[in-house]
Every structure is written in structure tokens, then in C-alpha cells.
ZAMARGU-4260 file (C-alpha; in steps of 0.2 Angstrom, whole numbers, plus 5000, padded with zeros to 4 digits):
<rodrens>
0) 6286/5322/5170 | 6288/5337/5181 | 6272/5346/5189 | 6256/5338/5185 | 6238/5341/5188
5) 6226/5328/5197 | 6213/5320/5186 | 6199/5323/5199 | 6195/5335/5213 | 6197/5321/5226
10) 6213/5313/5219 | 6224/5324/5229 | 6218/5334/5244 | 6221/5353/5241 | 6224/5351/5222
15) 6212/5352/5208 | 6212/5348/5189 | 6215/5362/5176 | 6197/5366/5173 | 6202/5380/5161
20) 6213/5371/5148 | 6211/5353/5153 | 6230/5352/5154 | 6238/5337/5163 | 6255/5345/5166
25) 6263/5362/5168 | 6273/5357/5152 | 6257/5357/5142 | 6253/5375/5147 | 6270/5381/5141
30) 6267/5372/5125 | 6250/5379/5123 | 6257/5396/5126 | 6271/5393/5114 | 6273/5379/5102
35) 6291/5381/5100 | 6295/5384/5118 | 6312/5375/5123 | 6315/5382/5140 | 6312/5374/5157
40) 6294/5371/5163 | 6294/5380/5180 | 6282/5386/5193 | 6274/5398/5198 | 6264/5402/5182
45) 6252/5417/5180 | 6240/5412/5167 | 6229/5423/5156 | 6214/5412/5152 | 6207/5424/5139
50) 6223/5424/5128 | 6228/5407/5134 | 6246/5412/5137 | 6258/5413/5152 | 6259/5431/5158
55) 6274/5428/5170 | 6283/5414/5178 | 6295/5424/5189 | 6289/5424/5208 | 6297/5441/5212
60) 6288/5449/5197 | 6271/5440/5200 | 6271/5446/5219 | 6272/5464/5213 | 6259/5462/5200
65) 6247/5455/5213 | 6251/5470/5224 | 6245/5483/5212 | 6238/5477/5195 | 6222/5469/5201
70) 6216/5481/5214 | 6199/5484/5205 | 6194/5466/5210 | 6204/5463/5225 | 6196/5461/5242
75) 6208/5472/5251 | 6214/5484/5238 | 6221/5496/5251 | 6234/5483/5256 | 6251/5489/5249
80) 6265/5477/5252 | 6278/5487/5242 | 6275/5505/5247 | 6285/5518/5238 | 6293/5524/5254
85) 6299/5507/5259 | 6305/5500/5242 | 6323/5504/5244 | 6323/5495/5261 | 6313/5480/5254
90) 6325/5478/5240 | 6340/5478/5251 | 6332/5466/5263 | 6328/5454/5249 | 6346/5453/5244
95) 6351/5446/5261 | 6335/5441/5269 | 6341/5425/5277 | 6354/5433/5287 | 6352/5445/5302
100) 6333/5442/5303 | 6333/5436/5321 | 6342/5452/5327 | 6330/5463/5316 | 6315/5455/5323
105) 6321/5457/5341 | 6317/5475/5339 | 6302/5477/5328 | 6287/5466/5323 | 6291/5465/5304
110) 6307/5466/5293 | 6304/5484/5288 | 6296/5491/5305 | 6279/5489/5311 | 6271/5487/5293
115) 6269/5470/5284 | 6278/5471/5267 | 6283/5460/5253 | 6299/5456/5262 | 6289/5447/5275
120) 6279/5437/5263 | 6295/5431/5254 | 6303/5426/5270 | 6288/5417/5277 | 6288/5405/5262
125) 6305/5399/5267 | 6303/5399/5286 | 6287/5389/5286 | 6297/5375/5277 | 6312/5376/5287
130) 6310/5363/5301 | 6299/5352/5291 | 6309/5350/5276 | 6326/5360/5275 | 6333/5355/5292
135) 6330/5336/5287 | 6330/5335/5268 | 6344/5347/5265 | 6353/5344/5281 | 6352/5363/5287
140) 6351/5357/5305 | 6364/5368/5314 | 6349/5377/5322 | 6331/5374/5320 | 6318/5388/5317
145) 6311/5384/5334 | 6328/5388/5342 | 6327/5406/5336 | 6314/5414/5347 | 6311/5430/5337
150) 6310/5421/5320 | 6299/5407/5327 | 6286/5419/5335 | 6287/5430/5319 | 6283/5415/5308
155) 6268/5411/5319 | 6262/5429/5319 | 6262/5429/5300 | 6254/5411/5299 | 6240/5418/5309
160) 6236/5433/5298 | 6218/5429/5291 | 6220/5420/5274 | 6239/5416/5276 | 6237/5398/5283
165) 6226/5393/5269 | 6242/5395/5257 | 6251/5382/5267 | 6248/5364/5263 | 6262/5354/5273
170) 6257/5338/5265 | 6260/5345/5248 | 6276/5353/5253 | 6283/5337/5260 | 6278/5326/5246
175) 6286/5338/5233 | 6303/5339/5242 | 6305/5322/5249 | 6297/5313/5234 | 6305/5323/5220
180) 6324/5322/5224 | 6329/5304/5222 | 6347/5309/5223 | 6345/5315/5241 | 6331/5304/5246
185) 6331/5288/5235 | 6317/5279/5244 | 6306/5294/5245 | 6303/5292/5264 | 6292/5306/5270
190) 6294/5310/5289 | 6278/5312/5299 | 6284/5326/5310 | 6288/5338/5318 | 6270/5343/5318
195) 6273/5361/5323 | 6258/5371/5330 | 6259/5388/5321 | 6242/5393/5329 | 6250/5393/5346
200) 6251/5410/5355 | 6266/5421/5349 | 6274/5437/5357 | 6274/5449/5343 | 6259/5459/5350
205) 6272/5467/5361 | 6276/5479/5346 | 6265/5493/5342 | 6255/5491/5326
</rodrens>
């Protein structure tokens, strides 16, 4: 069945029905956009509600569209996560972003220096899932995020940026990974822990803004 929308606002905390098209599944949106679509029904999806079509379904492209294409209605249009003078560095980081980060973050607040960029946002999405999901579900447990002092404090720093924590719903994250991969977790058991407090103090303020 794939990705589905709940029927009501209260059926699943943090999830809402498709009030625009009344779609029950992500697949229905793809078929609404193209009757002859035969590819995969993936997320994320950037949807044009006027033209009733999918604008984009590639996360790397969507994040850059959000960075510049909607500034006229954005609450913080001056925020540029992909500035021209850092684009080469950001692109290089995105190519190997899961290596060497602990050492980089020992010397500076963010991946490209003391300015928050797209590279940080992309890394955050993985880091926030690591101890709760990847270490257990995918057996990536040689070392936990909490055992990397710079990466862990960096994750807390990003989580505490106004608006960032609202993008994280750990209940949804766990239900998706632990409940959607029967070949890995045939009984769909969802661990209760580790209940990490990402709102606890971090040490990243030691770097100049």
C-alpha cells in the first residue's frame, strides 16, 4: 500500500488527511498528476495545488527550491542555506557527509564554518534518527551518536534552533522504520527507548556566531 494519509485529524498524532485532493495514499497523488505513471511512489512530494500536479519528488532539489523560490511569502527570506560563496564547499560536503564530521565539528560550530547551511540540515535528518533507529534497526551500533561528543552536541544545537524540533516526530519515525521492514523486523516490535533529551544543554556556543 505504501504511504497513506489518515482519515481524520485525530487518527494519528502529528498526521493529517489530504484536505486538498482527498487522496488516501501517496500513490493516488502520483496517479492524479499522471494517469500513465509507472514509476515508484516515493516521498517527499512537493505538490502544486492549483495545477494538481507534482512539482518535484527529489529531496535535494526541493530543499534548494525552498531556499530561494518562495522568499516572497517566507517568514525569514534573508536566510540563505545555499549561499553562492559556499556552494562548492557544500556540494563537496554532501558527497561524503557521514565521514569526518566529528573532526570538522571539533573546530567549528557548523559544517561550513560558523554559518548554518543546507549541509547541516541534511546531516541533521540522519543524526536525529541514528540512536533511535539506525543503531538498532540497521545494526549500525559500532558507536552511538552519543559517543561522539561533537556530533551529539551539534545535533542538540540544531534541534534547538527555533522551528527545528517541530519537524521531528520520533513516534512517526520509529513506526515507519520498525513497522515497514518485515524482512528486518518481522514482528514489528518498536523499542521504547532510548528517549534522548535533545533539549539538554550543548557546548556549541563556544564558537563565535
